[in-house]
VMD Tcl script that draws the C-alpha trace (Angstrom):
set ca {
  {6.62 10.44 6.95}
  {4.98 7.54 8.56}
  {6.48 3.78 8.56}
  {3.92 0.99 7.31}
  {2.88 -0.11 10.55}
  {1.60 3.26 11.63}
  {-0.11 3.69 8.50}
  {-1.81 0.62 8.95}
  {-2.95 1.31 12.35}
  {-4.11 4.82 11.73}
  {-6.35 4.05 8.44}
  {-8.01 0.74 9.82}
  {-9.06 1.89 13.50}
  {-12.36 0.09 14.61}
  {-14.29 3.53 13.94}
  {-12.55 3.88 10.45}
  {-13.64 0.07 9.68}
  {-17.40 0.40 10.98}
  {-17.65 3.42 8.89}
  {-16.68 1.76 5.67}
  {-18.49 -1.41 6.49}
  {-21.80 0.30 7.13}
  {-21.52 1.61 3.65}
  {-21.21 -1.96 2.24}
  {-23.88 -3.80 4.66}
  {-26.28 -1.55 3.66}
  {-25.81 -1.96 0.09}
  {-25.72 -5.86 0.84}
  {-29.07 -5.57 2.34}
  {-30.59 -3.73 -0.55}
  {-29.19 -6.47 -3.09}
  {-29.44 -9.73 -1.21}
  {-32.01 -10.83 -3.37}
  {-29.99 -10.37 -6.70}
  {-29.13 -13.88 -7.69}
  {-26.58 -12.14 -10.32}
  {-24.76 -10.52 -6.98}
  {-24.51 -13.57 -4.66}
  {-21.01 -14.30 -5.22}
  {-19.88 -10.48 -4.70}
  {-22.28 -10.92 -1.66}
  {-20.45 -14.11 -0.22}
  {-17.13 -12.45 -0.85}
  {-18.13 -8.88 0.76}
  {-19.39 -10.81 3.78}
  {-16.37 -13.24 4.20}
  {-14.20 -10.05 4.06}
  {-16.24 -7.91 6.25}
  {-16.11 -11.07 8.95}
  {-12.36 -11.35 8.62}
  {-11.76 -7.62 9.10}
  {-14.10 -7.97 12.13}
  {-12.29 -10.29 14.03}
  {-8.25 -8.94 13.13}
  {-7.36 -5.85 12.59}
  {-4.16 -6.56 10.72}
  {-6.27 -8.36 8.24}
  {-8.42 -5.27 7.30}
  {-5.75 -3.82 4.57}
  {-6.08 -7.13 2.58}
  {-9.73 -7.59 3.12}
  {-10.45 -3.87 1.72}
  {-8.29 -4.48 -0.94}
  {-10.06 -7.67 -1.75}
  {-13.56 -6.21 -1.70}
  {-12.22 -3.47 -3.87}
  {-11.18 -6.04 -6.25}
  {-14.50 -7.83 -5.95}
  {-16.65 -4.46 -6.51}
  {-14.68 -3.10 -9.29}
  {-16.98 -4.02 -12.32}
  {-20.00 -3.99 -10.24}
  {-22.48 -1.01 -10.84}
  {-23.52 1.06 -7.77}
  {-21.21 -0.42 -5.42}
  {-20.28 2.27 -2.43}
  {-17.00 1.18 -2.61}
  {-15.77 2.24 -6.46}
  {-17.24 0.16 -8.24}
  {-18.50 1.35 -11.82}
  {-20.82 4.22 -10.89}
  {-19.89 3.76 -7.18}
  {-18.88 6.97 -5.01}
  {-14.91 7.56 -4.55}
  {-13.41 6.94 -1.23}
  {-11.53 10.25 -2.02}
  {-11.73 13.65 -0.86}
  {-13.28 15.87 -3.71}
  {-9.56 17.96 -3.81}
  {-7.84 14.78 -4.39}
  {-10.08 13.72 -6.85}
  {-9.65 17.14 -8.78}
  {-5.80 16.58 -8.62}
  {-6.01 13.11 -10.00}
  {-8.16 14.08 -12.61}
  {-5.90 17.14 -13.82}
  {-3.11 14.57 -13.60}
  {-4.83 11.73 -15.34}
  {-5.78 14.37 -18.50}
  {-2.15 15.60 -18.57}
  {-0.80 12.06 -18.60}
  {-2.81 11.27 -21.27}
  {-1.81 14.26 -23.40}
  {1.91 13.95 -22.68}
  {1.42 9.86 -23.60}
  {-0.46 10.04 -26.95}
  {2.51 11.11 -28.91}
  {4.44 7.71 -27.79}
  {1.91 5.82 -29.77}
  {3.63 5.34 -33.22}
  {3.39 2.62 -35.94}
  {5.62 0.15 -34.56}
  {4.17 0.54 -30.71}
  {0.76 -0.33 -31.84}
  {2.14 -3.25 -33.26}
  {3.57 -4.64 -30.30}
  {1.92 -3.45 -27.47}
  {-1.31 -5.31 -25.95}
  {-4.00 -5.03 -23.72}
  {-4.10 -8.11 -20.86}
  {-7.02 -9.40 -19.21}
  {-7.44 -12.37 -17.02}
  {-11.06 -14.16 -16.53}
  {-11.62 -17.62 -14.65}
  {-13.81 -19.98 -16.72}
  {-15.12 -23.42 -16.23}
  {-13.50 -25.73 -18.52}
  {-14.23 -29.16 -18.54}
  {-15.72 -28.78 -14.62}
  {-12.52 -26.69 -13.32}
  {-11.59 -23.31 -13.16}
  {-8.91 -22.20 -15.64}
  {-7.49 -18.70 -16.10}
  {-8.02 -17.28 -19.31}
  {-5.68 -14.40 -20.69}
  {-7.15 -12.18 -23.70}
  {-4.82 -10.20 -25.23}
  {-6.06 -7.17 -27.61}
  {-4.61 -4.31 -29.36}
  {-5.21 -0.66 -28.32}
  {-7.55 1.06 -30.66}
  {-5.78 4.34 -30.57}
  {-3.20 6.61 -29.27}
  {-5.66 7.93 -26.65}
  {-6.69 4.32 -25.67}
  {-3.19 3.34 -25.05}
  {-2.43 6.59 -23.26}
  {-5.45 6.27 -20.93}
  {-4.37 2.90 -20.03}
  {-0.66 4.07 -19.15}
  {-2.07 6.81 -16.98}
  {-4.54 4.62 -15.19}
  {-1.66 2.82 -13.75}
  {0.03 5.82 -13.00}
  {-3.11 6.90 -10.99}
  {-3.64 3.76 -9.34}
  {0.12 4.32 -7.93}
  {-0.74 7.49 -6.73}
  {-3.87 6.56 -4.92}
  {-1.88 4.21 -2.79}
  {0.57 6.35 -2.05}
  {-1.99 8.80 -0.97}
  {-3.72 5.93 1.18}
  {-0.24 5.22 2.72}
  {-0.19 8.88 3.76}
  {3.18 9.12 1.46}
  {1.44 11.98 -1.06}
  {-0.79 14.78 0.54}
  {-3.09 14.40 -2.70}
  {-2.15 18.14 -3.79}
  {-0.41 19.16 -7.08}
  {2.34 20.56 -4.75}
  {2.60 17.52 -2.85}
  {3.87 15.74 -6.06}
  {6.82 17.94 -6.54}
  {7.60 17.05 -3.17}
  {7.54 13.47 -3.69}
  {9.43 13.92 -6.65}
  {12.24 15.39 -4.19}
  {11.84 12.77 -1.52}
  {11.95 9.86 -4.11}
  {14.57 11.12 -6.78}
  {15.34 8.88 -9.68}
  {17.73 6.32 -9.28}
  {21.52 7.21 -10.62}
  {22.74 5.41 -13.11}
  {26.26 4.43 -13.03}
  {28.17 3.90 -16.13}
  {29.95 0.52 -16.20}
  {33.56 1.08 -17.61}
  {34.99 -2.09 -20.18}
}
mol new
graphics top color blue
foreach p $ca { graphics top sphere $p radius 0.5 }
foreach p [lrange $ca 0 end-1] q [lrange $ca 1 end] { graphics top cylinder $p $q radius 0.2 }
display resetview
């Protein structure tokens, strides 16, 4: 395995950055007159500029751009309806793992779980001219809804491990990771 600095250097070379940014710049050009996307486009331009100026800022700039595009339809970097940045084989494994996680997790959602578990979401809204973070809590609709939300979190973790080159994107690689990252040993505390 490589250390984190090597991963960042390998992932965000000038050629790789240019390839990723080219897709975004084309999308920006196509959508620059859409007033509803003005803030998103401004954020993307700012982060592209940051990444162009400083290679070390590219991972954070990219993460910021992904977050900005998360709920925007048609963006080239994984927004709603966007293209995945992962090879098809990795996407297939992630889909398989997600489906398995959902099926395994559904039985854990029972009467009391449904009463105490909530989905949280945060939005920033203008209140009296100031930006305020508004947290909303909603109950999960059913066992499948709850299991899918849980599985989404595990898939995000796997994507991060793949991006950091700590997982090779295969099912067999999951077993290798289980050996490499074992569960912590629990020690019994004596009275």
